C-alpha positions, 0 to 999 in steps of 0.5 A: 716343789721341794721335797726332803727326805732320807737317802734311800727313800724314794725321792728319785721315783717322785719325778722319775714315775710321772716322767715315765707316765707322760712319756707313755702317753705320747706318741712313739718317738722317730729317730732324732725326735726328743727328748719329751722329758728333761731331768736337771740334776745339779752334780754329775754324780746325781744325773748318773744316779738318776739314770741309773733309776730311770732305766730300771724303771723305763727298761719295760716300756722301752723308754730311752734315757740318755744322761749328759753332764760335764767332764766327759767327751760331748761327742757320744752324748750329742750322738746320744741325743741325736738318735732320739731319746724319751728322757734326757737327764743332764746338769745345767751347765752341760745342757746350757752348753748345748743349747747354745751350741744350736 
């Protein structure tokens, strides 16, 4: 699916809200489980913006989200993944690094 719309029109909500609904319909995660949903973003700036929206709309449902991207230390990102999260927002490069490491 490809969507085009102007800045500030709510494009991010178009995939955040269905993700939240899906996550809410899943059993609660145990420590170290997850993620249930993955959102890939082409740049770290966009990934960080998506995380802000995910945190805003997922907070009332107690949905944990993390953001993993290149250009920052891997250690804290790995620890956040190990603690368990429902929603992972990542850039493709860093996600590939983590997948290849396993």
